[in-house]
C-alpha positions as CSV (number, residue, x, y, z in Angstrom):
1,M,-9.1,-7.0,22.7
2,M,-6.7,-4.5,24.2
3,H,-6.1,-3.0,20.3
4,Y,-10.2,-1.8,19.2
5,P,-9.9,1.7,20.4
6,Y,-6.4,2.1,18.4
7,W,-8.1,0.2,15.4
8,R,-11.2,2.5,15.3
9,M,-9.7,5.5,16.1
10,G,-7.1,4.5,12.2
11,W,-10.2,4.6,10.7
12,G,-11.6,7.7,11.5
13,M,-8.4,9.1,10.8
14,W,-8.9,8.2,7.3
15,F,-13.2,8.3,7.1
16,I,-13.1,12.5,7.8
17,P,-10.9,13.4,4.8
18,L,-11.7,11.2,2.7
19,L,-15.3,12.4,3.2
20,V,-14.5,15.8,2.8
21,I,-12.3,15.3,0.1
22,L,-16.1,13.8,-1.7
23,V,-18.2,16.6,-0.7
24,I,-16.1,19.1,-2.1
25,Y,-16.0,17.2,-5.0
26,L,-19.3,17.0,-5.2
27,L,-19.6,20.5,-4.9
28,I,-16.6,21.3,-8.2
29,K,-18.8,19.3,-10.5
30,N,-22.0,20.3,-9.9
31,N,-20.5,24.4,-10.2
32,S,-19.4,22.7,-12.8
33,Q,-22.0,21.7,-14.8
34,T,-23.7,24.8,-13.8
35,K,-22.0,27.0,-16.4
36,S,-21.6,23.9,-19.0
37,E,-26.2,24.8,-19.2
38,Q,-26.0,28.4,-19.1
39,G,-22.9,27.9,-21.7
40,S,-25.0,25.7,-23.7
41,E,-27.6,28.6,-26.0
42,T,-27.2,28.6,-29.6
43,P,-26.9,32.6,-30.7
44,M,-30.2,32.8,-31.7
45,E,-31.5,32.3,-28.5
46,I,-29.0,34.2,-27.1
47,L,-30.1,36.8,-30.2
48,K,-33.5,36.9,-28.6
49,K,-33.4,37.0,-25.3
50,R,-31.2,40.7,-26.1
51,Y,-33.9,41.4,-28.4
52,A,-36.5,41.3,-25.7
53,K,-34.6,42.9,-22.6
54,G,-34.7,45.4,-25.4
55,E,-30.9,46.0,-25.8
56,I,-31.1,45.6,-29.3
57,T,-33.7,47.5,-31.8
58,K,-35.6,45.4,-34.6
59,E,-33.5,46.3,-36.9
60,Q,-30.2,45.6,-35.4
61,F,-32.4,42.6,-34.4
62,E,-33.2,41.5,-38.0
63,E,-29.8,42.0,-39.3
64,M,-28.2,40.3,-36.6
65,K,-30.1,36.6,-37.3
66,K,-29.6,37.0,-41.1
67,D,-25.6,37.6,-40.0
68,I,-26.4,34.1,-38.3
69,S,-28.5,32.7,-40.2
């Protein structure tokens, strides 16, 4: 019975670092998924967004649209 507190402390010494590593892993995984979702736009979608924002003129949009197709 005297060794019970030491056994419990041993598990705590492994559990807390593993928990921290798991949290860091999940944060990194979530961040990388967000970046990959943003990068999955097609060239046409990007072109439409640029035109909608006013970054390019209608003539430039039509010319680039022909180049993409």
